[in-house]
C-alpha positions as a LaTeX table, in Angstrom:
\begin{tabular}{lrrr}
\hline
Residue & $x$ (\AA) & $y$ (\AA) & $z$ (\AA) \\
\hline
Met1 & $-99.22$ & 121.07 & $-70.68$ \\
Ala2 & $-97.83$ & 118.07 & $-68.82$ \\
Asp3 & $-98.65$ & 115.84 & $-71.79$ \\
Asp4 & $-96.65$ & 118.15 & $-74.05$ \\
Val5 & $-93.61$ & 117.89 & $-71.78$ \\
Val6 & $-93.87$ & 114.09 & $-71.65$ \\
Gly7 & $-94.35$ & 113.95 & $-75.46$ \\
Ala8 & $-91.36$ & 116.24 & $-76.02$ \\
Ala9 & $-89.23$ & 114.13 & $-73.65$ \\
Gly10 & $-90.29$ & 110.97 & $-75.52$ \\
Glu11 & $-89.36$ & 112.55 & $-78.87$ \\
Leu12 & $-86.06$ & 113.75 & $-77.40$ \\
Ser13 & $-85.20$ & 110.30 & $-76.11$ \\
Ala14 & $-86.12$ & 108.74 & $-79.49$ \\
Ala15 & $-83.91$ & 111.27 & $-81.25$ \\
Asp16 & $-81.10$ & 110.60 & $-78.75$ \\
Ala17 & $-81.39$ & 106.87 & $-79.37$ \\
Glu18 & $-81.26$ & 107.45 & $-83.12$ \\
Ile19 & $-78.17$ & 109.67 & $-82.77$ \\
Glu20 & $-76.45$ & 107.08 & $-80.57$ \\
Glu21 & $-77.24$ & 104.39 & $-83.15$ \\
Met22 & $-75.71$ & 106.52 & $-85.91$ \\
Gln23 & $-72.61$ & 107.21 & $-83.80$ \\
Arg24 & $-72.20$ & 103.50 & $-83.16$ \\
Lys25 & $-72.44$ & 102.76 & $-86.92$ \\
Val26 & $-69.87$ & 105.49 & $-87.68$ \\
Gln27 & $-67.53$ & 103.98 & $-85.07$ \\
Glu28 & $-67.91$ & 100.53 & $-86.68$ \\
Met29 & $-67.18$ & 102.00 & $-90.12$ \\
Glu30 & $-64.05$ & 103.74 & $-88.83$ \\
Glu31 & $-62.81$ & 100.49 & $-87.25$ \\
Glu32 & $-63.43$ & 98.62 & $-90.51$ \\
Ala33 & $-61.63$ & 101.33 & $-92.49$ \\
Glu34 & $-58.64$ & 101.03 & $-90.14$ \\
Lys35 & $-58.57$ & 97.25 & $-90.63$ \\
Leu36 & $-58.67$ & 97.69 & $-94.42$ \\
Lys37 & $-55.88$ & 100.26 & $-94.24$ \\
Lys38 & $-53.68$ & 97.86 & $-92.25$ \\
Leu39 & $-54.51$ & 95.04 & $-94.66$ \\
Thr40 & $-53.59$ & 97.08 & $-97.74$ \\
Glu41 & $-50.34$ & 98.20 & $-96.09$ \\
Thr42 & $-49.34$ & 94.57 & $-95.51$ \\
Val43 & $-50.27$ & 93.65 & $-99.09$ \\
Glu44 & $-48.26$ & 96.58 & $-100.47$ \\
Glu45 & $-45.26$ & 95.54 & $-98.37$ \\
Thr46 & $-45.38$ & 91.99 & $-99.73$ \\
Ser47 & $-46.00$ & 93.11 & $-103.32$ \\
Asp48 & $-43.12$ & 95.62 & $-103.33$ \\
Gly49 & $-40.73$ & 92.74 & $-103.96$ \\
Leu50 & $-42.65$ & 91.63 & $-107.08$ \\
Asp51 & $-41.70$ & 93.25 & $-110.34$ \\
Gly52 & $-44.45$ & 93.79 & $-112.93$ \\
Glu53 & $-42.30$ & 92.39 & $-115.72$ \\
Asp54 & $-41.57$ & 89.29 & $-113.65$ \\
Val55 & $-45.30$ & 88.69 & $-113.18$ \\
Asp56 & $-45.84$ & 89.23 & $-116.93$ \\
Arg57 & $-43.16$ & 86.63 & $-117.74$ \\
Arg58 & $-45.06$ & 84.12 & $-115.60$ \\
Ser59 & $-48.46$ & 84.91 & $-117.15$ \\
Val60 & $-50.32$ & 83.94 & $-120.30$ \\
Tyr61 & $-53.15$ & 85.52 & $-122.25$ \\
Val62 & $-56.00$ & 83.15 & $-123.03$ \\
Gly63 & $-58.30$ & 84.32 & $-125.82$ \\
Ser64 & $-61.62$ & 83.02 & $-127.11$ \\
Val65 & $-62.75$ & 81.96 & $-123.63$ \\
Asp66 & $-66.42$ & 80.99 & $-123.39$ \\
Tyr67 & $-68.53$ & 83.70 & $-121.78$ \\
Gly68 & $-70.05$ & 81.31 & $-119.27$ \\
Ser69 & $-66.77$ & 79.80 & $-118.06$ \\
Thr70 & $-65.54$ & 80.16 & $-114.49$ \\
Pro71 & $-62.01$ & 80.49 & $-113.09$ \\
Glu72 & $-62.34$ & 77.02 & $-111.59$ \\
Glu73 & $-63.00$ & 75.50 & $-115.03$ \\
Leu74 & $-59.98$ & 77.31 & $-116.47$ \\
Gln75 & $-57.88$ & 76.10 & $-113.56$ \\
Glu76 & $-59.00$ & 72.53 & $-114.24$ \\
His77 & $-58.06$ & 72.93 & $-117.93$ \\
Phe78 & $-54.59$ & 74.38 & $-117.20$ \\
Lys79 & $-53.69$ & 72.39 & $-114.07$ \\
Ser80 & $-51.44$ & 70.01 & $-116.04$ \\
Cys81 & $-49.14$ & 72.93 & $-116.95$ \\
Gly82 & $-48.10$ & 73.76 & $-113.40$ \\
Gln83 & $-49.16$ & 75.57 & $-110.24$ \\
Ile84 & $-51.49$ & 78.51 & $-110.89$ \\
Asn85 & $-51.25$ & 81.64 & $-108.72$ \\
Arg86 & $-54.13$ & 83.65 & $-110.15$ \\
Ile87 & $-56.78$ & 83.53 & $-112.89$ \\
Thr88 & $-58.37$ & 86.77 & $-114.07$ \\
Ile89 & $-61.35$ & 86.71 & $-116.42$ \\
Leu90 & $-61.91$ & 90.27 & $-117.59$ \\
Val91 & $-65.45$ & 91.67 & $-117.56$ \\
Asp92 & $-67.04$ & 94.83 & $-118.92$ \\
Lys93 & $-67.09$ & 97.41 & $-116.15$ \\
Tyr94 & $-70.54$ & 98.71 & $-117.05$ \\
Thr95 & $-72.49$ & 95.54 & $-117.80$ \\
Gly96 & $-70.46$ & 92.99 & $-115.84$ \\
Ser97 & $-70.52$ & 90.55 & $-118.75$ \\
Pro98 & $-67.27$ & 88.70 & $-119.59$ \\
Lys99 & $-65.14$ & 90.04 & $-122.44$ \\
Gly100 & $-64.10$ & 86.60 & $-123.67$ \\
Phe101 & $-60.48$ & 86.47 & $-122.57$ \\
Ala102 & $-58.50$ & 85.78 & $-119.43$ \\
Tyr103 & $-55.03$ & 86.03 & $-117.89$ \\
Ile104 & $-53.46$ & 83.15 & $-115.98$ \\
Glu105 & $-50.48$ & 83.73 & $-113.71$ \\
Phe106 & $-48.28$ & 80.72 & $-112.97$ \\
Ser107 & $-45.76$ & 80.20 & $-110.19$ \\
Asp108 & $-42.79$ & 79.73 & $-112.56$ \\
Glu109 & $-41.81$ & 80.43 & $-116.16$ \\
Gln110 & $-41.62$ & 76.74 & $-117.13$ \\
Ser111 & $-45.36$ & 76.47 & $-116.50$ \\
Val112 & $-45.86$ & 79.24 & $-119.05$ \\
Gln113 & $-43.97$ & 77.23 & $-121.68$ \\
Asn114 & $-46.11$ & 74.18 & $-120.84$ \\
Ser115 & $-49.32$ & 76.21 & $-121.13$ \\
Leu116 & $-48.33$ & 77.51 & $-124.59$ \\
Leu117 & $-48.69$ & 73.89 & $-125.77$ \\
Leu118 & $-52.44$ & 74.21 & $-125.07$ \\
Asn119 & $-52.78$ & 76.84 & $-127.82$ \\
Gly120 & $-55.58$ & 75.66 & $-130.10$ \\
Ser121 & $-57.04$ & 73.24 & $-127.55$ \\
Leu122 & $-60.81$ & 72.98 & $-127.14$ \\
Phe123 & $-62.40$ & 74.45 & $-124.01$ \\
Arg124 & $-66.21$ & 74.36 & $-123.72$ \\
Gly125 & $-66.52$ & 73.93 & $-127.47$ \\
Arg126 & $-64.23$ & 76.83 & $-128.37$ \\
Gln127 & $-60.66$ & 76.80 & $-129.62$ \\
Leu128 & $-58.43$ & 78.65 & $-127.15$ \\
Lys129 & $-55.73$ & 81.10 & $-128.15$ \\
Val130 & $-52.88$ & 80.89 & $-125.62$ \\
Val131 & $-49.93$ & 83.31 & $-125.94$ \\
Gln132 & $-47.45$ & 84.73 & $-123.46$ \\
Lys133 & $-48.67$ & 87.93 & $-121.84$ \\
Arg134 & $-46.98$ & 91.02 & $-123.18$ \\
Thr135 & $-45.59$ & 93.70 & $-120.89$ \\
Asn136 & $-47.51$ & 96.94 & $-121.09$ \\
Ile137 & $-45.30$ & 99.88 & $-121.98$ \\
Pro138 & $-46.85$ & 103.17 & $-120.82$ \\
Gly139 & $-47.32$ & 105.61 & $-123.66$ \\
Phe140 & $-46.71$ & 102.99 & $-126.35$ \\
Met141 & $-49.00$ & 103.21 & $-129.39$ \\
Lys142 & $-50.13$ & 106.69 & $-128.39$ \\
Gly143 & $-49.85$ & 109.16 & $-131.20$ \\
Lys144 & $-50.78$ & 112.78 & $-131.15$ \\
Gly145 & $-54.27$ & 111.82 & $-130.17$ \\
Lys146 & $-57.60$ & 112.25 & $-131.81$ \\
Gly147 & $-59.47$ & 115.43 & $-132.41$ \\
Lys148 & $-59.49$ & 118.33 & $-134.76$ \\
Pro149 & $-56.43$ & 119.03 & $-136.88$ \\
Lys150 & $-54.33$ & 121.85 & $-135.45$ \\
Gly151 & $-52.92$ & 123.23 & $-138.70$ \\
Lys152 & $-54.25$ & 126.09 & $-140.79$ \\
Gly153 & $-56.14$ & 125.46 & $-143.94$ \\
Lys154 & $-59.52$ & 124.32 & $-144.94$ \\
Ser155 & $-61.06$ & 121.22 & $-143.51$ \\
Lys156 & $-64.15$ & 119.42 & $-144.70$ \\
Ser157 & $-66.36$ & 121.33 & $-142.29$ \\
Tyr158 & $-65.14$ & 124.76 & $-143.50$ \\
Tyr159 & $-67.91$ & 126.88 & $-145.03$ \\
Asp160 & $-66.78$ & 128.96 & $-147.99$ \\
Pro161 & $-69.33$ & 131.60 & $-149.02$ \\
Trp162 & $-67.69$ & 131.95 & $-152.45$ \\
Met163 & $-68.57$ & 128.36 & $-153.22$ \\
Asp164 & $-72.23$ & 128.78 & $-152.20$ \\
Pro165 & $-74.36$ & 129.92 & $-155.17$ \\
Trp166 & $-77.14$ & 131.13 & $-152.86$ \\
Tyr167 & $-74.90$ & 133.23 & $-150.57$ \\
Gly168 & $-76.39$ & 136.68 & $-150.01$ \\
Tyr169 & $-79.89$ & 135.83 & $-151.20$ \\
Gly170 & $-81.12$ & 134.69 & $-147.78$ \\
Tyr171 & $-83.89$ & 132.13 & $-147.70$ \\
Met172 & $-86.00$ & 131.92 & $-150.79$ \\
Pro173 & $-88.20$ & 129.18 & $-152.11$ \\
Trp174 & $-87.12$ & 127.42 & $-155.29$ \\
Ser175 & $-89.79$ & 129.22 & $-157.27$ \\
Glu176 & $-88.20$ & 132.62 & $-156.57$ \\
Ala177 & $-84.56$ & 131.57 & $-156.88$ \\
Pro178 & $-82.64$ & 133.07 & $-159.78$ \\
Arg179 & $-82.53$ & 130.70 & $-162.72$ \\
Met180 & $-79.11$ & 129.54 & $-163.81$ \\
Lys181 & $-78.33$ & 127.51 & $-166.88$ \\
Gly182 & $-75.93$ & 124.63 & $-166.54$ \\
Lys183 & $-74.00$ & 123.63 & $-163.45$ \\
Gly184 & $-71.93$ & 125.80 & $-161.19$ \\
Lys185 & $-72.29$ & 129.33 & $-159.97$ \\
Tyr186 & $-73.60$ & 132.32 & $-161.89$ \\
Lys187 & $-70.82$ & 134.15 & $-163.79$ \\
Pro188 & $-72.05$ & 137.22 & $-165.65$ \\
Tyr189 & $-68.69$ & 137.89 & $-167.43$ \\
\hline
\end{tabular}
């Protein structure tokens, strides 16, 4: 009986230690979340002054980028154009493999004009396509969408029993099917 009490107390203290460890980890996570929240607030405050169109005017699209290239290599290639703020090489969100194009943001618009001179230059054995980044217009190029047509009328998937020569006979093997001469449906009159 005494051994059971000591064993239960040992299990209870092990469980208490495990609970305290979990509480400590939760406290650390909450502190880290608070730090991230403060950091994002400061970033949002500084980025409120930046207009999206202004950033687009200072950015270029670089196409036909080698899949194995790094932002540092692109920076080395474009450093003669001017000071670079950011280089973004887009990757597929599912596989993580590069898509083959990048965006480069410069500090001023004159650097963009200088970088356009590098259109057609060779980078890692590939000819780069450098054009000024276009501003995304929300809703542009969106039509009525894809899907089934909304109007009345017959579509390709419409089944017309009048056009089916076997309608009403049910399933029957070819040997028992009524014989018709020529093409088309059976017309007795």
